[in-house]
C-alpha positions as CSV (number, residue, x, y, z in Angstrom):
1,M,29.8,-15.2,26.9
2,T,30.6,-18.8,25.5
3,T,30.2,-19.8,22.0
4,Q,28.5,-23.1,21.5
5,F,27.9,-25.3,18.7
6,L,25.0,-27.5,17.3
7,S,25.5,-30.2,14.6
8,S,22.6,-31.1,12.5
9,G,23.3,-33.0,9.2
10,S,25.9,-31.1,7.4
11,V,25.5,-27.8,9.3
12,R,27.4,-27.0,12.5
13,T,25.8,-23.9,13.9
14,A,27.5,-21.4,16.1
15,F,25.3,-19.7,18.7
16,Q,25.3,-17.9,21.9
17,I,22.7,-17.5,24.8
18,S,22.8,-14.5,27.1
19,G,20.5,-12.6,29.4
20,N,17.2,-13.4,31.4
21,G,13.6,-13.1,30.6
22,P,11.5,-14.2,27.8
23,A,13.3,-15.9,24.8
24,L,14.2,-13.7,21.7
25,I,15.9,-15.0,18.8
26,L,17.9,-12.5,16.6
27,L,18.4,-13.2,12.9
28,H,21.1,-11.3,11.1
29,G,21.5,-9.8,7.6
30,A,22.9,-11.1,4.5
31,E,26.7,-10.3,5.0
32,A,26.6,-10.2,8.8
33,N,26.9,-12.6,11.6
34,R,25.7,-12.8,15.2
35,L,28.2,-10.1,16.3
36,S,26.3,-7.5,14.4
37,F,23.8,-7.6,17.3
38,N,26.5,-6.7,20.1
39,A,25.4,-3.2,20.4
40,L,21.7,-4.0,20.5
41,S,22.1,-6.9,22.6
42,S,23.6,-4.7,25.5
43,H,20.3,-2.9,25.5
44,L,18.0,-6.0,25.7
45,I,20.1,-8.4,27.9
46,D,18.2,-7.2,31.2
47,H,14.8,-8.0,29.4
48,F,15.2,-11.1,27.4
49,T,17.0,-14.4,27.0
50,L,18.9,-13.7,23.7
51,I,19.6,-16.4,21.3
52,T,22.0,-15.2,18.5
53,Y,23.7,-17.4,15.9
54,D,25.6,-17.5,12.6
55,Q,23.5,-18.6,9.6
56,R,24.9,-20.9,7.1
57,D,28.0,-19.6,5.4
58,C,28.3,-16.8,8.0
59,G,30.6,-16.1,10.9
60,E,31.7,-19.5,12.6
61,T,28.9,-21.8,11.3
62,E,30.1,-24.5,8.9
63,S,27.8,-26.0,6.3
64,G,27.9,-28.2,3.1
65,D,28.8,-27.4,-0.4
66,Q,25.2,-26.5,-1.4
67,P,23.7,-22.9,-1.1
68,A,21.0,-22.5,1.5
69,T,17.4,-21.9,0.8
70,L,15.1,-19.7,2.8
71,E,13.1,-22.9,3.9
72,G,16.3,-24.4,5.0
73,L,17.5,-21.4,6.9
74,A,14.0,-21.2,8.8
75,D,14.4,-24.9,9.6
76,D,17.8,-24.2,10.9
77,A,16.4,-21.6,13.3
78,H,13.7,-24.0,14.3
79,I,16.1,-27.0,14.9
80,L,18.3,-24.8,17.2
81,L,15.4,-23.5,19.2
82,K,14.1,-26.9,19.6
83,H,17.5,-28.2,20.7
84,L,17.6,-25.4,23.3
85,G,14.2,-26.4,24.6
86,F,12.3,-23.4,23.7
87,S,8.6,-24.0,22.7
88,R,7.8,-20.4,22.4
89,V,10.0,-17.3,21.4
90,H,10.0,-13.9,20.1
91,V,11.7,-13.5,16.7
92,F,13.5,-10.3,15.3
93,G,14.8,-10.6,11.9
94,S,17.0,-7.6,10.4
95,S,17.2,-7.1,6.6
96,F,17.7,-10.7,5.0
97,G,17.2,-11.9,8.5
98,G,13.7,-10.5,8.2
99,R,13.1,-12.7,5.3
100,V,14.4,-15.8,7.2
101,A,11.9,-14.7,10.1
102,Q,9.0,-14.6,7.6
103,A,9.9,-18.1,6.4
104,L,10.1,-19.3,10.0
105,A,6.6,-17.7,10.5
106,I,5.3,-19.6,7.7
107,R,7.0,-23.1,8.3
108,H,6.8,-23.0,12.0
109,P,4.2,-20.6,13.2
110,E,3.6,-22.5,16.6
111,I,7.1,-21.5,18.1
112,I,6.5,-17.8,17.6
113,E,5.0,-15.5,20.2
114,K,5.7,-12.3,18.4
115,L,7.5,-11.3,15.2
116,V,9.5,-8.3,14.4
117,L,10.6,-7.6,10.8
118,G,13.3,-4.9,10.6
119,S,14.4,-3.3,7.3
120,T,13.3,-6.1,5.1
121,W,11.4,-7.0,2.0
122,P,8.6,-9.7,1.1
123,L,9.7,-13.3,0.4
124,P,8.3,-13.7,-3.0
125,Q,10.5,-10.9,-4.5
126,Q,14.4,-10.6,-4.9
127,L,15.6,-7.2,-3.7
128,K,17.2,-6.5,-7.2
129,E,13.7,-6.6,-8.5
130,L,12.4,-4.0,-5.8
131,N,15.3,-1.6,-6.0
132,P,17.5,-2.5,-9.1
133,E,19.3,1.0,-9.4
134,V,20.7,0.7,-5.9
135,L,21.7,-2.9,-6.2
136,L,23.4,-2.2,-9.3
137,K,25.4,0.8,-7.7
138,I,26.3,-1.5,-4.9
139,Q,27.7,-4.1,-7.1
140,N,29.7,-1.5,-9.1
141,L,31.1,-0.1,-5.7
142,R,32.2,-3.5,-4.7
143,N,34.2,-4.0,-7.8
144,E,36.1,-0.8,-7.0
145,L,36.8,-1.6,-3.4
146,P,38.9,-0.7,-1.3
147,E,38.8,2.9,-3.0
148,S,35.0,3.0,-2.8
149,A,34.5,1.9,0.8
150,A,33.4,5.4,1.8
151,S,30.8,5.6,-0.9
152,L,29.6,2.0,-0.1
153,A,29.2,2.7,3.6
154,S,27.1,5.8,2.7
155,L,24.4,3.5,1.3
156,Y,24.1,1.7,4.6
157,F,24.4,4.5,7.2
158,T,23.5,8.0,7.5
159,A,26.0,10.8,6.9
160,D,25.8,11.9,10.4
161,F,26.5,8.3,11.9
162,L,29.5,7.9,9.5
163,Q,30.9,11.3,10.5
164,N,31.2,10.0,14.0
165,H,32.0,6.4,13.4
166,T,34.7,6.3,10.5
167,E,35.6,2.7,11.5
168,F,32.6,1.3,9.5
169,Q,34.3,2.7,6.3
170,Q,37.2,0.3,7.0
171,I,34.7,-2.7,7.4
172,F,33.8,-2.3,3.8
173,A,37.3,-1.7,2.6
174,N,38.1,-5.0,4.2
175,V,35.3,-7.0,2.4
176,K,36.9,-10.3,1.1
177,T,36.8,-11.1,-2.5
178,E,34.4,-13.8,-3.7
179,N,34.9,-17.4,-2.8
180,P,32.7,-20.5,-2.7
181,R,31.4,-19.6,0.6
182,T,30.3,-16.0,-0.3
183,I,28.9,-17.2,-3.7
184,R,26.8,-19.7,-1.7
185,R,25.5,-17.0,0.5
186,H,24.6,-14.6,-2.3
187,T,22.8,-17.5,-4.0
188,A,20.7,-17.9,-0.6
189,V,20.1,-14.3,-0.3
190,D,18.6,-14.3,-4.0
191,S,16.4,-17.2,-3.2
192,T,12.6,-16.7,-2.8
193,M,9.6,-18.1,-1.3
194,N,5.9,-18.0,-1.6
195,I,4.0,-16.5,1.3
196,D,0.4,-16.5,2.3
197,W,0.1,-13.3,4.5
198,S,-3.2,-14.6,5.9
199,L,-1.2,-17.3,7.5
200,I,0.9,-14.9,9.7
201,N,-1.5,-14.7,12.8
202,M,0.9,-13.6,15.6
203,P,1.5,-9.8,16.5
204,V,3.9,-8.3,14.0
205,L,6.0,-5.2,14.2
206,L,7.7,-3.8,11.2
207,L,10.5,-1.6,11.7
208,T,12.2,0.4,9.1
209,G,14.6,3.4,8.8
210,A,13.2,6.6,7.1
211,D,16.5,7.1,5.2
212,D,17.0,3.6,4.2
213,Q,18.4,3.5,0.6
214,I,18.9,-0.4,0.4
215,V,15.2,-1.4,1.4
216,P,13.2,1.8,1.2
217,P,10.4,2.1,3.7
218,A,7.8,1.7,1.0
219,N,8.5,-2.1,1.4
220,S,7.6,-2.2,5.2
221,I,4.5,0.1,4.4
222,N,3.4,-2.4,1.7
223,M,3.9,-5.3,4.0
224,A,2.0,-3.8,6.9
225,S,-0.8,-3.3,4.8
226,Q,-1.2,-7.0,3.9
227,I,-0.4,-8.5,7.4
228,K,-3.3,-8.5,9.9
229,N,-2.5,-7.5,13.6
230,S,0.6,-5.6,12.4
231,K,2.2,-2.3,13.4
232,L,4.5,-0.1,11.5
233,I,7.1,2.2,12.9
234,V,9.4,4.3,10.6
235,M,12.5,5.6,12.6
236,P,13.6,9.1,11.5
237,K,17.4,9.8,10.7
238,T,18.1,6.1,10.4
239,A,19.4,4.3,7.4
240,H,19.5,0.5,6.7
241,A,21.8,-1.0,9.3
242,T,19.3,0.0,12.2
243,V,20.7,-2.3,14.7
244,I,24.2,-0.7,14.3
245,E,23.2,2.9,13.9
246,S,20.2,3.1,16.3
247,P,20.6,0.3,18.8
248,E,19.0,2.1,21.6
249,K,15.9,3.1,19.4
250,V,15.6,-0.5,18.1
251,A,15.8,-1.8,21.6
252,M,13.2,0.5,23.1
253,H,10.7,-0.3,20.1
254,L,11.4,-4.0,20.5
255,T,11.0,-4.0,24.4
256,H,7.7,-2.0,24.1
257,F,6.2,-4.2,21.6
258,L,7.4,-7.6,23.0
259,T,6.4,-6.8,26.6
260,A,3.0,-5.2,25.9
261,P,0.2,-7.5,26.9
């Protein structure tokens, strides 16, 4: 699968397209990149034309010196889709990507057929407001890396998953120290945006892991109560990184929802 690039202003976005069928764009989480969808994509590629890309200050995408905003990130996705010639797509955003997906639904609703929000939280609030104790714990563990890698990984994955996939502890052990790029990304992740739930009129699926310690299921339950024409699925024995830990389950729910009449 060939990596392509789109330049728009100060942003040079790295993206890939694969598969066949209705278009589905995948929006990755805060410190991830398009590769985080590799396992999930293998279960979707026969059903959808998949668009994956690196957001600003992530992966191979290059951007300017200013931190991104939710509005800017939503517009980046819209620019990419229009460049590729898609007038209507399905959208799946995971974790922070779910916030970008919400912003896209508010700013460019005409391009979205169906919307899936996974393991995410509402636009007007920062995660550190909703889950301050765990966010403080994450920061403290980051300061103790690489020794704290196992403890940090245990916040994102279930114990059963980590027992069989010890390589994910190493991913946390290799987290880079802060630099201008990561600082910009953290600023973007902390950004907020007002939202009028009544403006989200497309069908919406909210997916969350029952064992998610980062963004507890209560966030998705609350959002589902405010979004009309929405459906909520809480996946048992699944933590925050659903697309990595349970790609088959996520793909099953996505396919069922997105292909239903």
